[in-house]
C-alpha positions as CSV (number, residue, x, y, z in Angstrom):
1,M,261.1,293.9,40.9
2,S,263.5,296.4,39.4
3,R,264.9,298.1,42.6
4,I,268.6,297.5,43.3
5,N,269.3,299.7,46.4
6,T,267.6,297.1,48.6
7,N,267.7,293.4,47.7
8,V,265.0,292.0,49.9
9,S,265.4,288.5,48.6
10,S,269.1,288.6,49.4
11,L,268.3,289.8,53.0
12,I,265.9,286.9,53.5
13,A,268.3,284.4,52.1
14,S,271.1,285.8,54.3
15,R,268.9,285.6,57.4
16,V,268.0,282.0,56.7
17,L,271.6,281.1,55.9
18,N,272.7,282.5,59.3
19,T,270.0,280.5,61.1
20,Q,270.9,277.3,59.4
21,T,274.6,277.9,60.0
22,D,273.9,278.4,63.7
23,A,272.0,275.1,63.7
24,L,274.9,273.4,62.0
25,T,277.4,274.9,64.4
26,R,275.3,273.6,67.4
27,S,275.1,270.1,66.0
28,L,278.8,270.0,65.4
29,E,279.5,271.3,68.9
30,R,277.2,268.7,70.5
31,L,278.6,265.9,68.5
32,S,282.2,266.9,69.2
33,T,281.7,267.4,73.0
34,G,279.1,264.6,73.5
35,V,277.0,267.1,75.6
36,K,273.9,268.8,74.3
37,I,273.9,271.5,77.0
38,N,277.2,273.3,76.7
39,R,276.0,276.7,78.0
40,G,273.0,278.0,79.9
41,A,271.4,279.3,76.7
42,D,271.2,275.8,75.2
43,D,268.6,274.7,77.8
44,P,268.3,276.9,81.0
45,A,265.8,274.5,82.8
46,G,267.8,271.4,81.7
47,L,271.0,273.0,82.9
48,I,269.5,273.7,86.4
49,A,268.2,270.1,86.6
50,S,271.4,268.5,85.4
51,E,273.6,270.5,87.8
52,S,271.4,269.5,90.7
53,L,271.7,265.8,89.6
54,R,275.5,266.2,89.3
55,S,275.6,267.5,92.9
56,E,273.6,264.5,94.1
57,K,275.8,262.1,92.1
58,A,279.0,263.6,93.7
59,A,277.4,263.2,97.1
60,I,276.5,259.6,96.4
61,Q,280.0,258.8,95.2
62,A,281.5,260.3,98.3
63,A,279.1,258.3,100.5
64,I,280.1,255.1,98.8
65,A,283.8,255.9,99.3
66,N,283.1,256.8,102.9
67,A,281.4,253.5,103.5
68,G,284.3,251.6,101.9
69,R,286.7,253.5,104.2
70,A,284.5,252.7,107.2
71,A,284.6,249.0,106.3
72,N,288.4,249.2,106.2
73,V,288.6,250.7,109.6
74,L,286.3,248.1,111.1
75,S,288.2,245.3,109.4
76,V,291.4,246.5,111.2
77,A,289.6,246.7,114.5
78,E,288.1,243.2,114.0
79,A,291.6,241.7,113.3
80,G,292.8,243.1,116.6
81,L,289.8,241.8,118.5
82,Q,290.1,238.4,116.9
83,E,293.6,238.0,118.3
84,I,292.5,239.2,121.7
85,S,289.7,236.6,121.6
86,S,292.2,233.9,120.9
87,L,294.4,235.1,123.8
88,L,291.4,235.0,126.2
89,L,290.7,231.4,125.2
90,S,294.3,230.5,126.0
91,L,293.9,232.4,129.3
92,E,290.9,230.2,130.3
93,D,292.8,227.1,129.3
94,L,295.6,228.1,131.7
95,V,293.3,228.9,134.6
96,D,291.3,225.7,134.1
97,R,294.4,223.5,134.0
98,T,296.0,225.2,137.0
99,S,292.8,224.6,139.0
100,S,293.7,220.9,139.1
101,Q,296.2,221.7,141.9
102,A,297.1,218.2,143.0
103,G,298.4,217.4,139.5
104,L,300.7,220.5,139.3
105,S,303.9,221.4,141.0
106,K,304.6,224.9,142.3
107,D,307.1,225.4,139.5
108,E,304.4,224.6,137.0
109,V,301.9,227.0,138.7
110,R,304.6,229.8,138.6
111,A,305.2,229.0,134.9
112,N,301.5,229.3,134.2
113,Q,301.4,232.6,136.0
114,L,304.2,233.9,133.9
115,E,302.3,232.9,130.8
116,I,299.2,234.7,132.1
117,D,301.2,237.8,132.7
118,S,302.6,237.6,129.2
119,I,299.1,237.2,127.7
120,L,297.8,240.2,129.7
121,S,300.7,242.2,128.5
122,T,300.1,241.2,124.9
123,I,296.4,242.1,125.2
124,N,297.3,245.5,126.4
125,R,299.8,245.9,123.6
126,I,297.3,244.9,120.9
127,A,294.7,247.3,122.4
128,G,297.3,250.1,122.3
129,S,298.8,249.5,118.9
130,T,295.8,248.6,116.7
131,S,295.3,251.6,114.5
132,F,294.2,252.9,111.1
133,N,295.8,255.8,109.4
134,G,297.4,256.8,112.7
135,E,294.1,256.6,114.7
136,K,294.1,254.1,117.5
137,L,291.0,251.9,117.5
138,L,291.0,249.7,120.6
139,D,292.5,251.8,123.4
140,G,289.2,253.7,124.2
141,S,289.9,256.6,121.8
142,L,286.7,255.8,120.0
143,G,284.6,255.4,123.1
144,Y,281.9,258.0,123.9
145,T,282.4,260.7,126.5
146,T,279.6,261.1,129.1
147,S,278.7,263.4,132.0
148,G,276.3,263.4,134.9
149,I,276.4,259.6,135.5
150,N,275.4,258.9,139.1
151,S,277.5,255.9,140.2
152,S,275.1,255.2,143.0
153,N,272.4,254.5,140.4
154,L,274.4,253.1,137.5
155,A,277.2,250.7,138.2
156,A,278.3,250.7,134.5
157,A,277.3,252.4,131.2
158,R,278.6,251.2,127.8
159,I,277.5,253.3,124.8
160,A,277.4,251.3,121.7
161,S,276.1,254.0,119.3
162,A,274.6,257.4,119.5
163,R,273.6,260.2,117.2
164,I,274.8,263.4,118.8
165,P,273.9,266.8,117.3
166,D,276.7,269.0,116.2
167,N,278.1,271.0,119.1
168,G,275.5,269.4,121.3
169,S,274.8,266.4,123.5
170,T,272.2,263.6,123.8
171,A,270.3,263.0,127.1
172,V,269.7,259.5,128.3
173,V,266.9,259.1,130.8
174,V,266.7,255.8,132.6
175,Q,263.4,254.9,134.4
176,V,262.9,251.8,136.5
177,T,259.3,250.7,136.2
178,Q,259.7,247.3,137.8
179,S,262.1,246.4,140.5
180,A,264.6,243.6,140.0
181,Q,264.5,240.8,142.6
182,T,266.6,237.9,143.7
183,A,265.1,234.5,144.1
184,Q,263.9,234.1,147.7
185,L,262.7,231.3,150.0
186,L,261.7,231.6,153.7
187,F,262.1,229.1,156.6
188,A,260.1,229.9,159.7
189,G,261.6,229.1,163.0
190,A,264.6,229.8,165.2
191,G,266.1,226.4,164.3
192,L,265.6,222.7,164.1
193,A,263.6,220.6,166.6
194,A,265.7,218.4,168.9
195,S,264.8,215.2,167.1
196,N,264.9,216.6,163.6
197,N,268.1,215.7,161.9
198,V,268.0,217.3,158.4
199,T,270.0,216.8,155.2
200,L,269.5,219.7,152.8
201,E,270.2,220.0,149.1
202,V,270.8,223.7,148.3
203,G,271.2,224.7,144.7
204,G,271.6,227.9,142.7
205,I,272.9,229.3,139.5
206,H,276.5,228.2,140.2
207,G,275.9,224.7,141.5
208,T,274.4,222.4,144.2
209,E,275.7,221.5,147.7
210,V,274.4,219.0,150.3
211,F,274.4,220.0,154.0
212,S,273.7,217.9,157.1
213,F,272.4,219.4,160.4
214,A,271.8,217.7,163.7
215,G,268.6,218.3,165.6
216,S,268.5,221.5,167.6
217,A,270.7,223.3,165.1
218,A,270.2,227.0,165.4
219,A,269.1,229.1,162.4
220,S,272.3,231.1,162.6
221,A,274.4,227.9,162.3
222,I,272.4,226.8,159.2
223,A,272.8,230.2,157.6
224,F,276.5,230.3,158.4
225,A,277.1,226.9,156.7
226,I,275.1,228.0,153.6
227,N,277.1,231.3,153.3
228,Q,280.4,229.4,153.4
229,T,279.6,227.9,150.0
230,R,277.8,230.9,148.4
231,D,280.4,231.1,145.7
232,L,279.8,227.4,144.8
233,T,276.0,227.6,144.8
234,G,275.0,231.2,144.2
235,V,272.8,231.1,147.3
236,S,273.1,233.1,150.5
237,A,271.3,232.9,153.8
238,T,270.3,235.4,156.5
239,A,269.2,234.3,159.9
240,S,266.9,236.3,162.2
241,A,264.8,235.6,165.3
242,T,261.9,234.5,163.1
243,G,263.7,232.2,160.7
244,I,266.1,232.0,157.7
245,R,265.8,233.9,154.4
246,F,267.5,232.3,151.4
247,N,268.4,234.5,148.5
248,S,270.2,234.0,145.2
249,T,273.3,236.1,144.9
250,N,272.3,237.3,141.5
251,Y,269.2,239.3,140.4
252,G,266.9,238.4,137.5
253,S,265.0,235.6,135.9
254,D,268.2,233.6,135.3
255,A,268.8,233.4,139.1
256,F,267.1,230.6,141.0
257,I,267.4,228.7,144.3
258,T,266.2,225.4,145.5
259,V,266.1,224.3,149.1
260,R,265.0,220.6,149.4
261,A,265.1,218.3,152.4
262,I,266.6,215.0,151.4
263,S,265.9,213.7,154.9
264,G,264.2,215.2,158.0
265,T,261.7,218.0,157.9
266,F,262.6,221.4,156.5
267,T,259.8,223.4,155.0
268,V,260.3,226.6,153.0
269,S,257.8,229.0,151.6
270,G,257.4,232.0,149.4
271,G,258.6,230.4,146.1
272,S,257.1,229.7,142.8
273,S,256.9,226.0,143.8
274,A,257.3,224.1,147.1
275,D,261.1,224.3,147.2
276,R,262.1,226.6,144.3
277,D,262.0,230.2,143.4
278,E,263.3,232.4,140.6
279,G,264.4,236.0,140.5
280,R,262.8,238.8,138.5
281,D,264.4,241.1,135.9
282,A,264.1,244.9,136.3
283,G,261.6,246.7,134.1
284,V,263.4,249.7,132.5
285,L,262.6,252.4,130.0
286,I,265.5,254.2,128.3
287,N,264.5,257.4,126.6
288,G,260.9,256.0,126.6
289,V,261.9,252.8,124.9
290,V,261.3,249.5,126.6
291,A,264.8,248.0,127.4
292,N,265.8,244.4,127.1
293,T,266.7,243.4,130.6
294,R,268.5,240.6,132.4
295,G,268.7,241.1,136.1
296,L,270.1,244.5,136.7
297,D,271.4,244.8,133.1
298,A,269.4,246.9,130.6
299,S,270.0,247.6,127.0
300,V,268.4,249.3,124.0
301,N,269.5,249.4,120.4
302,S,267.6,251.9,118.2
303,S,268.6,254.0,115.2
304,A,269.3,256.9,117.6
305,L,270.8,255.2,120.6
306,G,272.5,251.9,121.5
307,V,273.4,251.6,125.2
308,N,274.1,248.8,127.8
309,L,273.6,249.8,131.4
310,T,274.2,248.0,134.7
311,L,271.9,249.3,137.4
312,S,273.1,249.4,141.0
313,S,271.3,247.1,143.4
314,T,269.9,250.1,145.2
315,F,268.5,251.8,142.1
316,G,267.4,248.6,140.3
317,T,265.4,247.3,143.2
318,A,263.2,250.4,143.5
319,L,261.2,252.6,141.2
320,G,262.9,255.7,140.2
321,T,264.6,257.8,137.4
322,T,268.1,258.9,136.7
323,S,269.7,260.5,133.7
324,F,273.1,261.4,132.1
325,Y,274.4,263.0,128.9
326,I,276.5,261.7,126.0
327,K,278.6,264.6,125.0
328,G,280.7,263.3,122.1
329,G,283.2,260.7,121.0
330,G,282.6,257.5,119.1
331,A,283.7,256.6,115.5
332,G,281.6,258.8,113.2
333,F,280.9,257.8,109.6
334,A,279.1,259.8,106.9
335,I,277.6,257.1,104.7
336,A,274.7,258.9,103.2
337,P,274.5,261.7,100.5
338,S,273.0,264.0,103.1
339,L,275.1,265.3,105.9
340,E,272.2,265.8,108.2
341,L,272.2,263.9,111.5
342,S,270.0,261.2,110.0
343,G,272.6,260.5,107.3
344,R,275.5,259.8,109.7
345,E,276.3,256.8,111.8
346,S,278.3,256.6,115.0
347,L,279.8,253.6,116.7
348,G,281.5,253.3,120.1
349,I,284.5,251.1,120.6
350,D,285.4,250.9,124.2
351,A,288.9,250.0,125.4
352,V,289.7,246.3,125.5
353,T,292.7,246.6,127.8
354,P,292.9,244.1,130.8
355,G,291.8,246.9,133.1
356,N,288.5,247.3,131.1
357,L,287.7,243.7,130.2
358,G,285.4,242.1,132.7
359,N,282.8,243.9,134.9
360,S,282.4,245.4,138.3
361,V,280.5,242.3,139.6
362,A,282.9,239.5,138.6
363,G,286.0,241.7,138.5
364,F,288.5,242.8,135.8
365,L,291.0,240.8,133.8
366,S,294.0,242.7,135.2
367,S,293.3,241.1,138.6
368,L,294.7,237.8,137.3
369,G,298.2,239.3,137.1
370,T,301.0,238.6,139.5
371,G,300.5,240.3,142.8
372,Q,296.8,240.9,142.1
373,T,293.7,239.5,143.8
374,N,293.1,236.6,141.5
375,Q,296.6,235.5,140.7
376,L,296.9,231.7,140.4
377,S,298.5,231.3,143.8
378,A,295.4,232.9,145.4
379,G,293.3,229.9,144.4
380,N,290.3,231.9,143.2
381,F,289.8,229.7,140.1
382,A,286.0,230.0,139.9
383,Q,286.2,233.7,140.2
384,S,289.0,233.9,137.6
385,Q,286.9,231.8,135.2
386,R,283.9,234.2,135.6
387,I,286.1,237.2,134.9
388,I,287.6,235.5,131.8
389,R,284.2,234.5,130.5
390,A,282.8,237.9,131.1
391,S,285.8,239.3,129.1
392,I,285.2,236.8,126.3
393,D,281.5,237.8,126.2
394,Q,282.5,241.5,126.1
395,V,285.0,241.0,123.2
396,S,282.7,238.7,121.2
397,S,279.8,241.1,121.7
398,L,281.9,244.0,120.4
399,R,283.0,241.8,117.4
400,G,279.4,240.9,116.7
401,R,278.4,244.5,116.9
402,L,281.2,245.6,114.5
403,G,280.3,242.7,112.1
404,A,276.6,243.6,112.2
405,F,277.4,247.2,111.4
406,Q,279.6,246.1,108.5
407,R,277.1,243.7,107.0
408,N,273.8,245.2,107.8
409,T,274.6,248.9,107.6
410,L,277.7,249.4,105.4
411,E,277.2,246.7,102.9
412,S,273.5,247.4,102.6
413,T,274.1,251.1,102.3
414,V,276.7,250.6,99.5
415,S,274.3,248.4,97.6
416,A,271.5,250.9,97.9
417,L,273.8,253.8,97.0
418,G,275.0,251.9,94.0
419,V,271.5,251.7,92.6
420,A,270.8,255.3,93.4
421,L,274.0,256.3,91.6
422,E,273.0,254.4,88.5
423,N,269.5,256.0,88.4
424,T,270.9,259.5,89.1
425,T,273.5,259.1,86.4
426,A,270.9,257.9,84.0
427,A,268.7,260.9,84.7
428,E,271.5,263.3,84.4
429,S,272.6,261.7,81.1
430,A,269.1,261.9,79.7
431,I,269.1,265.6,80.2
432,R,272.6,266.5,79.4
433,D,274.3,264.0,77.1
434,T,274.0,264.1,73.3
435,D,271.8,261.5,71.5
436,F,274.2,260.8,68.6
437,A,271.5,259.2,66.4
438,E,269.2,262.2,66.8
439,E,272.0,264.7,66.5
440,T,273.5,263.2,63.4
441,S,270.1,263.4,61.6
442,R,270.0,267.1,62.7
443,L,273.5,267.6,61.4
444,T,272.6,266.1,58.0
445,R,269.5,268.3,57.8
446,A,271.5,271.4,58.8
447,Q,274.2,270.7,56.2
448,I,271.6,270.3,53.4
449,L,269.8,273.5,54.5
450,V,273.0,275.5,54.7
451,Q,274.0,274.4,51.2
452,S,270.5,275.2,49.9
453,A,270.5,278.6,51.6
454,T,273.9,279.4,50.2
455,Q,272.8,278.5,46.7
456,I,269.6,280.7,47.1
457,L,271.7,283.6,48.4
458,Q,273.8,283.3,45.4
459,L,270.7,283.5,43.1
460,A,269.3,286.4,45.1
461,N,272.5,288.3,44.7
462,A,272.5,287.7,41.0
463,A,268.9,288.7,40.4
464,P,269.5,292.6,40.4
465,Q,271.9,292.2,37.6
466,S,268.9,291.6,35.3
467,V,268.3,295.4,35.6
468,L,271.3,295.9,33.3
469,S,269.3,294.6,30.4
470,L,267.1,297.7,30.6
471,L,270.1,300.0,30.1
472,R,271.1,298.6,26.7
């Protein structure tokens, strides 16, 4: 080849040198940054996939942090509830000791009442001061807000958890499919025969009492005597022209009555056995889910709704339907990478003040204070004990619910998210990170080829000079 205006060999060598130089530059860039996709042109599909995985990874890391913060919130609430639980135990000790009236002076009773007042004040203070990051936890601020509750149908409604749509509400439909019943026994007759002296043992959920009636005792007199001790036995009596109806004061399968003649003749009927009967729990559907029932109390606990209801005696003893709405509130936690409703959890923490501890049946804890219905001087020790135990059950149930949420929801979620984060990170790394073993081999190859291409370009540029030999 003797043309010198166009050196084709040089052009080819130059093109190859540029290609090998680009490959060398890419290898150096990847090794220096540790990333093999530094721009979209490096791997468009890989860039899209890795950015999507990075987004998922960021969401998972945020969810893990949120779950950790939620655990911190619940730990603070648990600490306050633990102290309130200890105070309630002290409260029962005081009431139980004071009930032994013959062994205490009036000054000691007054001192015990002052201590009860102090405990109630402390419970109220703990409920109002337990907070996390400025948000109060036990004063009812984290309870749910409801609307449309018919108090003639529902005596009480406690919302444990609910998933509420953004800017929306959740409907709760309560249907009674089986009426609740008290235990019931019947005695036929207007009273006792003249020669029939009777001694009765009457027992119920609270205890047993023995009554003695002379012959010719009227049904109304027998019923009056039974009703005088209804708080001790849990059994009431109603007299009519045809006889006496004995009923348990409570509804449900836990309630029972026994009416047994120790001496004389007194025959009852209508029970599950000769002298005994049990009540029946209500059958309830809540949003179509079969509720756990105990007397007039009904509860469900599903992923979408956790609620504890107390039916009124009128509504719970007949078939019917009522409904209400949960409009908002609760302690909401986003503990999943997705912020859809299914990825959020909500927990209700009702107020644990003396005015809210207890229930509408037994009464509320605040009634034990000075000047209230169940102060020590009133002598309502059995009633006070029921109120305190209802309060203890309420606090312990709340503590159990918070603990279950921490252990079974938060801790399990964090474990699952940790595995998901590992796998997502590994997938993103496989796409985006530099494989140094592979890239160093490419670098070595590129270096050799650049040196080779440079040498060839030098030879190609020198080749046209051979034409000068023709000019000699």
